[in-house]
Every structure is written in C-alpha cells, then in structure tokens.
N, CA, C and O of each residue as an XYZ file, in Angstrom:
620
protein
N      -5.343     10.619     12.262
C      -3.899     10.252     12.851
C      -2.939     11.678     12.124
O      -3.187     12.184     11.029
N      -2.119     11.993     12.824
C      -1.293     13.128     12.321
C       0.147     12.448     11.972
O       0.629     11.689     12.813
N       0.687     12.639     11.036
C       2.299     11.585     10.976
C       3.093     12.922     10.661
O       2.622     13.963     10.203
N       4.637     12.608     11.073
C       5.645     13.532     10.156
C       6.365     13.064      9.420
O       6.930     11.971      9.457
N       6.407     14.134      8.445
C       7.520     13.622      7.694
C       8.944     14.761      7.634
O       8.872     15.965      7.879
N      10.261     13.965      7.224
C      11.334     14.501      7.923
C      12.303     14.297      6.660
O      12.686     13.156      6.403
N      12.799     15.628      5.685
C      13.652     15.265      4.742
C      14.914     16.288      5.065
O      14.674     17.254      5.789
N      16.000     16.137      4.645
C      17.089     16.678      4.555
C      17.896     16.419      3.694
O      18.048     15.264      3.294
N      18.714     17.636      3.142
C      19.699     17.381      2.029
C      20.657     18.652      2.380
O      20.496     19.772      2.865
N      21.783     17.846      1.856
C      23.178     19.006      1.861
C      23.165     19.667      0.340
O      23.149     19.034     -0.715
N      23.177     21.085      0.502
C      23.721     21.986     -0.274
C      24.850     22.944     -0.081
O      25.378     23.574      0.836
N      24.981     22.757     -1.420
C      26.543     23.961     -1.953
C      25.852     25.205     -1.958
O      24.648     25.291     -2.200
N      26.706     26.320     -1.654
C      26.385     27.313     -1.401
C      26.310     28.426     -0.579
O      26.861     28.230      0.504
N      25.781     29.620     -0.726
C      25.535     30.526     -0.041
C      24.548     30.862      0.626
O      23.511     30.889     -0.037
N      24.411     31.237      2.090
C      23.241     30.795      2.794
C      22.166     31.718      2.455
O      21.008     31.303      2.487
N      22.498     33.297      2.035
C      21.373     34.283      1.490
C      20.440     33.538      0.355
O      19.217     33.410      0.408
N      21.400     33.039     -0.777
C      21.044     32.283     -2.422
C      20.589     31.216     -2.083
O      20.067     30.691     -3.067
N      20.469     30.333     -0.816
C      19.926     29.236     -1.040
C      18.485     29.518      0.153
O      17.564     28.703      0.110
N      18.438     30.260      0.784
C      17.329     30.903      1.403
C      16.559     31.638      0.747
O      15.501     31.950      1.293
N      16.827     32.111     -0.533
C      16.085     33.079     -1.647
C      15.606     31.925     -2.757
O      14.778     32.202     -3.624
N      16.165     30.711     -2.650
C      15.655     29.682     -3.656
C      14.462     29.353     -2.678
O      13.508     28.941     -3.338
N      14.256     29.387     -1.634
C      13.276     28.316     -0.891
C      12.074     29.269     -0.754
O      10.939     28.860     -1.001
N      12.318     30.592     -0.347
C      11.237     31.544     -0.241
C      10.961     32.654     -1.517
O       9.919     33.279     -1.710
N      11.934     32.692     -2.145
C      11.119     33.972     -3.503
C      10.622     33.171     -4.527
O      10.906     32.119     -5.100
N       9.536     34.296     -4.559
C       7.997     33.802     -5.247
C       8.404     32.585     -6.732
O       7.920     31.505     -7.070
N       9.227     33.231     -7.148
C       9.737     32.649     -8.867
C      10.267     31.327     -8.506
O       9.705     30.393     -9.079
N      11.313     30.992     -7.606
C      11.595     29.818     -7.325
C      10.869     28.881     -6.296
O      11.150     27.695     -6.123
N       9.930     29.561     -5.665
C       9.030     28.402     -4.862
C       8.570     28.294     -6.091
O       9.165     27.304     -6.518
N       7.837     28.717     -6.991
C       6.960     27.726     -7.457
C       7.659     26.942     -8.415
O       6.983     25.997     -8.821
N       8.824     27.037     -8.916
C       9.737     25.928     -9.696
C       9.579     24.727     -8.791
O       8.907     23.740     -9.090
N      10.359     24.913     -7.478
C      10.551     23.581     -6.492
C       9.349     22.926     -5.865
O       9.383     21.799     -5.372
N       8.268     23.712     -5.911
C       6.951     23.351     -5.381
C       6.160     22.253     -6.791
O       5.155     21.550     -6.693
N       6.931     22.435     -7.842
C       6.208     21.708     -8.885
C       5.478     20.053     -8.371
O       4.318     19.644     -8.313
N       6.523     19.570     -8.133
C       6.255     18.328     -7.919
C       4.584     18.184     -6.832
O       3.999     17.104     -6.752
N       4.181     19.176     -6.271
C       3.086     19.191     -5.465
C       2.150     19.381     -6.483
O       1.369     18.453     -6.697
N       2.065     20.451     -7.189
C       1.094     20.696     -8.226
C       1.833     21.803     -9.134
O       2.508     22.630     -8.522
N       1.771     21.891    -10.492
C       2.429     22.609    -11.701
C       1.958     23.743    -11.067
O       0.754     23.661    -10.826
N       2.515     24.840    -10.688
C       1.890     26.469    -10.653
C       1.594     26.823     -9.511
O       1.090     27.887     -9.154
N       1.916     25.892     -8.873
C       1.873     26.191     -7.309
C       2.527     27.673     -7.099
O       3.544     28.027     -7.696
N       1.780     28.533     -6.131
C       2.307     30.284     -5.820
C       1.874     30.421     -4.291
O       0.998     29.649     -3.901
N       2.391     31.301     -3.435
C       1.905     32.013     -2.414
C       1.261     33.174     -2.198
O       1.520     34.137     -2.919
N       0.362     33.265     -1.215
C       0.339     35.039     -1.210
C       0.738     35.143      0.260
O       0.719     34.271      1.129
N       1.179     36.688      0.337
C       1.508     36.765      1.935
C       2.890     36.640      1.942
O       3.545     35.969      1.144
N       3.435     37.489      3.121
C       4.618     37.853      3.225
C       5.177     36.655      4.160
O       4.240     36.300      4.874
N       6.400     35.853      4.450
C       7.024     35.059      5.316
C       7.421     35.969      6.314
O       8.587     36.361      6.373
N       6.833     36.220      6.849
C       7.221     37.014      8.686
C       6.445     36.509     10.087
O       5.441     35.812      9.943
N       6.641     36.658     10.674
C       6.269     36.131     12.137
C       4.870     36.510     12.349
O       4.804     37.704     12.640
N       3.681     35.911     12.309
C       2.316     36.136     12.750
C       1.312     36.340     11.634
O       0.084     36.399     11.679
N       2.192     36.435     10.578
C       1.106     36.517      8.882
C       0.476     35.616      8.733
O       0.539     34.661      9.508
N      -0.532     35.657      7.413
C      -1.181     35.124      6.988
C      -0.445     34.682      5.438
O      -0.072     35.460      4.560
N      -0.385     33.251      5.438
C      -0.067     33.068      3.928
C      -0.485     32.107      3.336
O      -0.185     31.033      3.858
N      -1.327     32.043      2.042
C      -1.892     31.028      1.365
C      -1.001     30.435      0.363
O      -0.227     31.079     -0.346
N      -1.167     29.115      0.353
C      -0.419     28.345     -0.438
C      -1.445     27.575     -1.532
O      -2.208     26.628     -1.345
N      -1.185     28.294     -2.650
C      -2.293     28.013     -3.793
C      -1.787     27.020     -4.833
O      -0.619     26.786     -5.143
N      -3.128     26.382     -5.396
C      -2.677     25.831     -6.502
C      -3.933     25.566     -7.475
O      -4.960     25.319     -6.843
N      -4.053     25.565     -8.663
C      -5.363     25.538     -9.323
C      -5.224     24.607     -9.873
O      -4.202     24.139    -10.373
N      -6.885     23.993     -9.823
C      -6.883     22.696    -10.632
C      -7.155     22.581    -12.057
O      -6.843     23.582    -12.704
N      -7.678     21.571    -12.735
C      -7.787     21.460    -14.210
C      -8.730     22.520    -14.257
O      -8.692     22.814    -15.452
N      -9.796     23.510    -13.568
C     -10.345     24.108    -13.940
C     -10.249     25.534    -14.054
O     -10.959     26.335    -14.664
N      -8.815     25.752    -13.056
C      -8.179     26.761    -13.214
C      -8.997     27.496    -11.615
O      -8.883     28.640    -11.175
N      -9.896     26.179    -10.988
C     -10.146     27.067     -9.708
C      -9.015     26.925     -8.704
O      -8.267     25.962     -8.874
N      -8.711     27.981     -7.383
C      -8.207     27.921     -6.689
C      -7.978     26.987     -5.541
O      -9.046     26.970     -4.930
N      -7.305     26.372     -5.072
C      -7.296     25.666     -3.901
C      -6.070     25.235     -3.081
O      -5.246     24.599     -3.738
N      -5.737     25.466     -1.643
C      -4.630     25.100     -0.833
C      -4.868     25.470      0.627
O      -5.924     25.447      1.259
N      -3.575     25.836      1.037
C      -3.889     25.841      2.708
C      -4.013     27.639      3.316
O      -3.739     28.672      2.704
N      -4.288     27.538      4.066
C      -4.283     28.978      4.643
C      -3.577     28.522      6.226
O      -4.043     27.819      7.123
N      -2.101     29.348      6.098
C      -1.454     29.077      7.200
C      -1.010     30.338      8.012
O      -1.073     31.460      7.509
N      -0.576     30.129      9.233
C      -0.034     31.180      9.889
C       1.846     30.945     10.015
O       2.437     29.872      9.890
N       2.339     32.035     10.237
C       3.874     31.590     10.201
C       4.093     31.891     11.505
O       3.774     32.959     12.029
N       4.827     30.640     12.246
C       4.899     30.518     13.521
C       5.841     30.803     14.127
O       5.840     30.995     15.342
N       6.979     30.896     13.264
C       8.596     31.312     13.237
C       9.071     31.837     12.078
O       8.614     31.466     10.997
N      10.008     32.729     12.171
C      10.490     33.385     11.034
C      11.789     33.598     11.509
O      11.909     34.051     12.647
N      12.856     33.333     10.791
C      14.026     33.989     11.311
C      14.529     34.004      9.779
O      14.630     32.856      9.345
N      14.873     35.017      8.837
C      15.506     34.909      7.201
C      16.665     34.367      6.982
O      17.626     34.895      7.542
N      16.874     33.307      6.211
C      17.567     32.739      6.156
C      18.350     31.565      7.396
O      19.552     31.369      7.576
N      17.320     31.016      8.010
C      17.516     30.362      9.008
C      16.356     29.434      9.023
O      16.571     28.329      8.524
N      15.345     29.628      9.425
C      14.065     28.892      9.905
C      12.529     29.782      9.486
O      12.308     30.977      9.685
N      11.774     28.942      8.970
C      10.706     28.915      9.228
C       9.332     28.321      9.301
O       8.921     28.291      8.141
N       8.507     27.879     10.039
C       7.890     27.514     10.323
C       6.324     27.860      9.919
O       6.030     29.050      9.803
N       5.552     27.093      9.753
C       3.961     27.653      9.562
C       2.842     26.335      9.838
O       2.843     25.124      9.617
N       1.862     27.384     10.479
C       1.074     26.090     11.011
C      -0.249     26.654     10.044
O      -0.802     27.750      9.951
N      -0.482     25.161      9.298
C      -1.483     25.331      8.596
C      -3.212     25.500      9.442
O      -3.472     24.550     10.181
N      -4.157     26.455      9.362
C      -5.516     26.799      9.873
C      -6.434     26.248      9.282
O      -7.426     25.695      9.757
N      -6.112     26.392      8.162
C      -7.502     26.197      7.016
C      -7.336     25.721      5.234
O      -6.347     25.205      4.714
N      -8.297     25.996      4.746
C      -7.880     25.701      3.535
C      -8.592     27.094      2.577
O      -9.428     27.925      2.934
N      -7.904     26.937      1.311
C      -8.446     27.855      0.211
C      -9.522     27.358     -0.849
O      -9.073     26.645     -1.746
N     -10.500     27.561     -0.862
C     -11.616     27.003     -1.996
C     -12.165     28.068     -2.426
O     -12.863     28.868     -1.804
N     -11.786     28.079     -3.698
C     -12.122     29.277     -4.624
C     -11.321     30.296     -3.890
O     -10.230     30.340     -3.321
N     -12.686     31.398     -4.235
C     -11.850     32.777     -3.319
C     -12.157     32.662     -1.932
O     -11.912     33.688     -1.297
N     -12.565     31.829     -1.361
C     -12.747     32.078      0.045
C     -12.012     31.046      1.013
O     -11.569     30.003      0.533
N     -11.869     31.349      2.479
C     -10.728     30.625      2.965
C     -11.843     29.725      4.020
O     -13.021     30.062      3.904
N     -11.547     28.660      4.986
C     -12.594     27.526      5.018
C     -11.658     26.970      6.220
O     -10.601     26.340      6.263
N     -12.410     27.418      7.016
C     -11.715     26.734      8.302
C     -12.999     25.852      9.373
O     -12.872     25.504     10.547
N     -13.789     25.740      8.765
C     -14.856     24.262      9.774
C     -15.534     23.811      8.796
O     -16.472     24.125      8.063
N     -14.670     22.835      9.017
C     -15.243     21.699      7.989
C     -14.578     20.199      8.526
O     -13.732     20.231      9.419
N     -14.879     19.284      8.111
C     -14.058     18.214      9.297
C     -12.729     17.777      8.200
O     -11.920     16.981      8.676
N     -12.549     18.125      7.173
C     -11.358     18.399      6.235
C     -10.458     18.815      7.389
O      -9.734     18.116      8.097
N     -10.662     20.005      7.404
C     -10.096     21.233      7.922
C      -9.232     20.975      9.446
O      -8.114     21.319      9.831
N     -10.556     20.055     10.188
C     -10.459     20.130     11.263
C      -8.893     18.964     11.473
O      -8.092     19.058     12.403
N      -8.825     17.952     10.339
C      -8.121     16.807     10.206
C      -6.410     17.485      9.875
O      -5.341     16.887     10.003
N      -6.574     18.464      9.565
C      -5.371     19.145      9.042
C      -5.107     20.456     10.150
O      -3.962     20.851     10.369
N      -6.028     20.929     10.659
C      -5.461     22.310     11.604
C      -4.575     21.906     12.475
O      -4.505     20.851     13.105
N      -3.880     22.862     12.461
C      -3.012     22.906     13.754
C      -1.348     22.024     13.118
O      -0.309     22.268     13.732
N      -1.325     21.256     12.146
C      -0.140     20.926     11.535
C       0.914     21.620     11.189
O       0.577     22.791     11.018
N       1.853     21.479     11.033
C       2.807     22.255     10.810
C       3.885     21.654      9.592
O       4.033     20.494      9.210
N       4.676     23.106      9.079
C       5.601     22.390      8.323
C       6.821     23.536      8.520
O       6.515     24.728      8.487
N       8.264     23.104      8.733
C       8.895     23.773      8.817
C      10.167     24.050      7.895
O      10.047     23.574      6.766
N      10.981     24.510      8.066
C      12.220     24.192      7.252
C      13.114     25.308      8.057
O      12.698     26.345      8.574
N      14.758     24.697      8.012
C      15.340     24.675      8.907
C      17.140     24.782      8.367
O      17.788     23.764      8.609
N      17.767     25.738      7.800
C      18.925     25.546      7.171
C      19.924     26.270      8.209
O      19.966     27.305      8.875
N      21.061     24.601      7.846
C      22.033     24.808      9.411
C      23.148     24.849      8.352
O      22.900     24.703      7.155
N      24.759     25.116      8.983
C      25.940     24.865      8.910
C      26.157     25.584      7.932
O      25.269     26.390      7.658
N      27.538     25.552      6.967
C      28.214     26.280      6.294
C      29.396     26.721      6.680
O      29.567     26.362      7.845
N      30.619     27.535      6.141
C      30.257     28.510      5.608
C      29.762     28.047      3.862
O      29.222     28.881      3.135
N      29.975     27.000      3.519
C      29.960     26.506      1.643
C      28.594     25.234      1.736
O      27.627     25.229      0.973
N      28.776     24.472      2.585
C      27.652     23.871      2.578
C      27.023     23.529      3.638
O      27.533     23.046      4.648
N      25.491     23.846      3.390
C      24.495     23.931      4.206
C      23.527     22.574      4.655
O      23.299     21.895      3.653
N      23.068     22.156      5.568
C      22.121     21.005      5.397
C      20.401     21.861      5.471
O      20.154     22.632      6.399
N      19.711     21.665      4.738
C      18.470     22.037      4.656
C      17.458     20.394      5.461
O      17.423     19.179      5.269
N      16.821     21.388      6.354
C      15.799     20.063      7.093
C      14.353     20.456      6.816
O      14.015     21.623      7.012
N      13.593     19.672      6.430
C      12.001     20.109      6.303
C      11.599     18.881      6.910
O      12.052     17.736      6.902
N      10.265     19.648      7.628
C       9.651     18.537      8.550
C       8.332     19.350      7.894
O       8.157     20.495      7.479
N       7.383     17.982      8.041
C       5.695     18.584      7.820
C       4.612     17.343      8.397
O       4.569     16.117      8.304
N       3.983     18.147      8.883
C       2.918     17.127      9.511
C       2.020     17.096      8.400
O       1.628     18.052      7.730
N       1.598     15.262      8.226
C       0.264     15.343      7.561
C      -0.427     14.838      8.207
O      -0.303     14.744      9.429
N      -1.532     14.287      7.382
C      -2.889     13.025      7.824
C      -2.287     11.748      7.116
O      -1.675     11.619      6.056
N      -2.639     10.950      7.981
C      -2.083      9.758      7.548
C      -2.528      9.235      6.081
O      -1.835      8.581      5.302
N      -3.708      9.634      5.919
C      -4.180      9.184      4.057
C      -2.960      9.576      3.230
O      -2.344      8.774      2.528
N      -2.521     11.438      3.422
C      -1.791     11.961      2.652
C      -0.276     11.310      2.967
O       0.630     11.776      2.277
N       0.001     10.513      3.722
C       1.570     10.506      3.747
C       2.429      9.949      2.576
O       3.202     10.722      2.009
N       2.345      8.758      2.214
C       2.883      8.082      1.510
C       2.769      9.073      0.312
O       3.874      8.948     -0.214
N       2.178      9.851     -0.316
C       2.106     10.704     -1.340
C       3.207     11.784     -1.209
O       4.223     12.024     -1.862
N       2.421     12.547      0.268
C       3.351     13.457      0.526
C       4.907     13.359      0.792
O       5.666     14.266      0.452
N       5.515     11.727      1.680
C       6.969     11.670      1.705
C       7.708     11.776      0.736
O       8.851     12.218      0.853
N       7.004     11.247     -0.837
C       7.643     10.863     -1.894
C       7.703     12.137     -2.400
O       8.854     12.439     -2.718
N       6.735     13.153     -2.628
C       6.679     14.372     -3.151
C       7.633     15.423     -2.180
O       8.191     16.393     -2.694
N       7.700     15.247     -1.351
C       8.980     16.079     -0.408
C      10.076     15.724     -0.872
O      10.988     16.526     -1.075
N      10.157     14.434     -1.116
C      11.541     14.240     -1.433
C      12.160     14.778     -3.079
O      13.323     15.123     -3.287
N      11.449     14.750     -3.746
C      10.699     15.050     -5.327
C      11.568     16.760     -4.834
O      12.699     17.058     -5.219
N      10.784     17.556     -4.036
C      11.053     19.036     -3.609
C      11.852     19.300     -3.350
O      12.352     20.158     -4.077
N      12.660     18.853     -2.173
C      14.086     19.138     -1.563
C      14.824     19.104     -2.735
O      15.247     20.150     -3.229
N      15.079     17.732     -3.366
C      15.999     17.531     -4.826
C      15.770     18.779     -5.478
O      16.835     19.389     -5.579
N      14.862     19.361     -5.929
C      14.671     20.751     -6.514
C      15.241     21.905     -6.465
O      15.694     22.688     -7.301
N      15.080     21.860     -4.630
C      15.771     23.196     -3.828
C      17.041     23.256     -3.702
O      17.596     24.307     -3.381
N      17.930     21.735     -4.018
C      19.298     21.751     -3.931
C      19.463     21.950     -5.334
O      19.532     23.177     -5.393
N      19.561     21.564     -6.392
C      19.644     21.444     -7.690
C      19.405     23.229     -8.113
O      20.386     23.881     -8.473
N      18.437     23.685     -8.045
C      18.246     25.010     -8.054
C      19.440     26.056     -7.341
O      20.246     26.734     -7.979
N      19.327     25.992     -5.984
C      20.516     26.469     -5.666
C      21.806     26.168     -5.953
O      22.539     27.116     -5.675
N      22.415     25.173     -6.424
C      23.311     24.772     -6.829
C      23.433     25.078     -8.370
O      24.525     24.991     -8.930
N      22.378     25.407     -8.987
C      22.709     25.608    -10.233
C      22.856     24.766    -11.380
O      23.482     24.967    -12.420
N      22.186     23.812    -11.018
C      21.833     22.263    -11.837
C      20.658     22.157    -12.550
O      20.477     21.356    -13.466
N      19.798     23.021    -12.105
C      18.211     22.949    -12.408
C      18.290     24.455    -12.914
O      19.257     25.138    -12.575
N      17.413     24.918    -13.620
C      16.940     26.273    -14.117
C      15.837     26.626    -12.966
O      14.913     25.895    -12.611
N      16.142     27.851    -12.496
C      15.182     28.549    -12.227
C      14.267     28.954    -12.798
O      13.736     29.688    -11.965
N      13.478     29.002    -13.994
C      12.657     29.558    -14.598
C      12.168     28.400    -14.909
O      11.166     28.324    -15.620
C-alpha cells in the first residue's frame, strides 16, 4: 500500500536562494544527510530527464532511486516519478521491490514571497517505509530551512 507524506515549512529569504538550497548538488547533499550521509544525485532537474538519487552503503556500494522529472519550473516546483532502483552500477526496473515503489512521486513546491516562502514537500512511500520516511522528512525540511536562512552551514 502507498502512503503519502506531506511536510511544509516557512522559510525567510529570496526565492532563488531558497531554490538553490533545494537543487544545488552541494546543499542537496547537506540537507539529505538525515536520509543517508553523503547522498547525491546524478542528472539535471529538467522536465523529462532521468535523475538518480544515490547513497553509498557501508561497503561503498551505490544504491538509490532512478526517477524521471515529471514537472519542473525553476524556483517554483519539481516532481520526480520514481521508476526503479540503483543497485551498484545497474539500474533495476523489474523486481518485486521496484514494483512496490514504481510510479510513486516526490514533489517540492515553493510558494509565497517576497520575503517569506512556504516549501511544501509531498512524497509517496510504501507503507513499511512510512514511519521512518515521515520522521526523516521532518528533519530534512528543517535542514533546508536552516541552510536557506543561514542558521546551518551549507558545507
């Protein structure tokens, strides 16, 4: 069963600077630490592109998600549709585990302005991952806010 996590946070700052925290590879790695230290992505956040969200396990083996950018409007919104898993150097699309996640979406919408914005995050997950992902997303949006407002280092 698929469940939806929704988180929102108010952030003081400039729209472009806030969006840069979300999308920039350097700050992405920082705000994603609650999910997996060292997480990074490969690919450009542009409509129709494939993006791989990758972390390394304790043995240095790559793992993560293969996703398609379903919507993209710089500074305003992005939605990823998850299609498969990264396992080592392979993209995997045809396992029961992938079937459970395939089609789940993860989206970010930045609204408001000019000095205070609200970031809305919506993420579909499998029921067995819900509790952990819900708590972890709470930490992650807090980090986005802290980095964007300058109360946490971006490095």
